[in-house]
N, C-alpha and C positions, 0 to 999 in steps of 0.2 A: 572446456570453456562454455559457458551458458550463452544463450542469445542475448541476455541483458548485458553481459560483459562485452560480447562481440559488438553490439550496437554502441556502447560507449567508446570502445577502441576505434571503430569505423568513423564515428563523427568527431574523433579526436577531443573527447570531453576529459578534462582532468578528473581522475578518480583514484580511489584507493580500495583494494579488495581486502575484506576481513574474513578469515575462515577460522572456524571453531568446530569442535567435536560436539554435535547435537546430542542431547540427552533425551532418549525417547520417552523417559517418564515425566519430562517437563510439559506442562499443559499449555503454557503460553509461549509460542515460538518467539514473539517480539520481545517480551520481558526477558526471556532466556538470552537473546541476542545481547541486549543492553547489559545485563549482568555479566555474562562472559567476556564481553569486550570492554568492560569497565566504561561504558558510555552512559551519559545522561539520558534517562528514558524520553526526555523531551526532544532529544536530537535522533533517536532511533525510530523509524516510522514503519508501520504495518501496512500491507496492501490488502483492502477488503473489496470484494465484489458485491454489488447489490443489483437486484432485478428492478426494473422499471414498470410501474402500472400493472403488477401482477403477471407480466410476461416472463417466464423463467429463462428464456434465451435472449432477452433484451437486457443487456448488462451494461453497467458503468463501474468505474474504479474510483475508491476513495483511499486516499493515502493520509493517514493520521498518526500521530505519536502513539507509541505503544502503551503508554500508560492512560490512555483516553479511550472513550467509547464513542462509536459512530451514532450520531444522532440521526435516525432515519428520516425525520421530518426535514431536517436541514439538507440531508442528501437529495431527497426528492426536489426540494426547492432548487438546489444547485443544478440538478439535471433537467429542471423545468417540467416536471411531471407531477402528478397529483399524489402518488404513492411510491414508496420505496421499501424494499424488503430484502434481506440478506440473500444472496444468491445460493442456489443449491451447489454444495461443494463439488459434486461429480460434474455438474455443467460448468462450474468455474474452471476446474481442471481441464476440461475438454476444450474450452474456448481459449484459455490462455496458453495451454501447452506446458503448464507448471503444476507441481504438486502442491495441495494445501499445505501451508507452513513454509512454503518456498516460492509462492507466487511473487513475482517481481513485476513492478509496474512497467518495466522495460523489456523490449523484445518479445511481447506477447504475440501469438499467432495472428490476432486480429486487434487492429487499433480500436480501442473502446474510448468513449467519452471519459475523462480523467479529471479529478478534482483533488487538489492538495489543501490540506488544512492550514489556515492562515499563519499558524505559529511557525510553520517552516520558514516563512520569510525573515523571521528574527534570527535565524541560524546561519552561520557562515557556510556550513556543510551538514547534511543529514545522511543517515544510513537508511537503506531500504534493502529488501532481499535481492539478491544478485541472481536468483533463479533456482536454488535449492536450499534445503534445510542446512544450516550451519554455514552459510555463504552470504555476507553482506557486501554491499557496494556503497561507498561513501562518496558523495558528490554535492555540488552547490545546488541548493532548491531550484534557482533559475534554470540551470542545465537540465535538471530533471523535468521541469515544466516545459522546456523547449523540446526535449526528446519524446515526451508523451503528449505534447499539445494540451497541457493541462491548465487549468485556471485555479488560482488561489481563492478559496472561499471557506467561510466558518462551516465546519462540519461536525463539531463536538460541543456539547453543552454540559457542564459539570452538574447542574442541578435538575436536569430533566427526569421524568419518571422512567423507571426501567423498561417499560414496554415500548419506548420509542428509541432505545439505544441497543447496541449490539457491540460485543467485542469482536 
């Protein structure tokens, strides 16, 4: 059992666990989860870490649909900083306690500022990583927000230039 699942159980949050065999050749962990689980990609969310103002260890969490890209300008605005860039994967793993492709927004080693894309509010439930590749937890967006102390904000723009977006 991962720290993410333990947290949901401890707080008595209604949730469903989805497990599947992760294909190491699949390049997009989130899209793979949506495909294998037969879920709409708008309902499956990925957890991305971004660094604030060029400080590699000053991180925040963005939770966005797997079929979207994080807009770093919107991420910076959400965090109230001038600049955001994707976190170094090694630092992200060390700070969260999870491996890339299995980073859950729940049960991280350190509570980080967390932002959930506004589209989550339109879903009854969403899936996020449960803390390892091939393991998802489905729960209500408001429960996810409560557990992570997250704020719902716009984090993705479809028509932005590629240099301000990241998968």
